[in-house]
C-alpha positions as MATLAB code, in Angstrom:
seq = 'MINNRNAQMSYEESLMLLDIQKLQFAIYDLALFLDTHPNDPVALYRHNMFTEQLMQLRNAYEARYGILSIMGNESGDTWRYINSPWPWER';
ca = [
    -130.148   75.905  210.382;
    -126.601   76.978  209.086;
    -125.034   74.332  207.397;
    -121.317   73.861  208.843;
    -119.990   72.736  206.034;
    -119.910   76.077  203.889;
    -118.132   77.706  206.680;
    -115.424   75.300  206.621;
    -114.893   75.543  203.209;
    -111.385   76.112  202.328;
    -110.081   79.705  200.308;
    -108.673   76.970  197.988;
    -111.669   75.146  197.772;
    -113.817   77.787  196.676;
    -111.255   79.642  194.357;
    -111.337   76.258  192.968;
    -115.066   76.407  192.962;
    -115.119   80.175  191.090;
    -112.454   78.823  188.724;
    -114.956   75.986  187.460;
    -117.539   78.404  187.398;
    -116.016   80.603  184.947;
    -114.848   77.507  182.641;
    -118.295   76.302  182.607;
    -119.639   79.862  181.702;
    -116.729   80.670  178.748;
    -117.613   77.644  177.666;
    -121.510   77.866  177.386;
    -120.919   81.130  175.451;
    -118.435   79.913  173.085;
    -121.104   77.183  172.352;
    -123.677   79.525  171.760;
    -121.359   81.347  169.806;
    -120.240   78.527  167.803;
    -124.362   78.223  166.997;
    -123.987   81.174  164.640;
    -120.179   80.922  163.552;
    -119.826   76.866  163.236;
    -116.604   77.613  160.881;
    -114.656   80.053  163.964;
    -111.196   78.651  163.921;
    -110.902   80.734  167.250;
    -113.893   80.147  169.259;
    -113.669   76.476  168.262;
    -109.989   76.453  169.915;
    -110.771   78.117  172.701;
    -113.705   75.680  173.307;
    -111.751   72.406  173.319;
    -108.939   74.261  175.040;
    -111.528   75.245  177.995;
    -113.184   72.361  177.740;
    -109.926   70.470  178.488;
    -108.864   73.040  181.346;
    -112.476   72.632  182.521;
    -112.210   68.435  182.568;
    -108.845   68.874  184.495;
    -110.111   71.045  187.213;
    -112.677   68.987  187.570;
    -111.226   66.281  188.572;
    -108.608   67.692  191.009;
    -111.706   69.095  192.579;
    -113.514   65.922  193.131;
    -109.884   64.080  193.708;
    -109.662   66.514  196.315;
    -113.411   67.611  197.593;
    -115.826   65.203  196.481;
    -117.680   64.363  193.283;
    -119.720   67.711  192.040;
    -122.475   65.829  191.012;
    -123.899   62.444  189.790;
    -122.328   63.167  186.570;
    -119.339   63.232  188.088;
    -116.262   61.002  187.345;
    -116.938   57.769  190.195;
    -114.445   55.069  190.752;
    -113.737   52.624  193.103;
    -115.664   49.822  193.919;
    -117.971   52.241  196.217;
    -120.298   54.907  195.089;
    -118.874   57.876  197.586;
    -121.662   60.662  195.855;
    -123.573   59.717  198.347;
    -121.021   59.951  201.574;
    -120.054   63.339  200.401;
    -121.910   66.821  201.012;
    -124.454   67.873  198.025;
    -122.986   70.179  195.904;
    -125.323   72.786  197.481;
    -123.449   72.039  200.866;
    -120.211   72.674  199.878;
];
């Protein structure tokens, strides 16, 4: 059965998810580099900058489309994660 939610994903939502994936990849890649070059100021600056950008983008995505993972930023007096489409249903 094809999930209708996937077919209904907006162009803007898919671009936001792609940007989240790009930032996550860059952060992990820089973290691996920093494991062997811990004193590289440029790599550390970029890691921190990308981490901040990712946090802002995830917060914007979750406010608009729902929580991405169980580790998401949940607020309010209800547990919204169970009511949103699961991350693999997006």
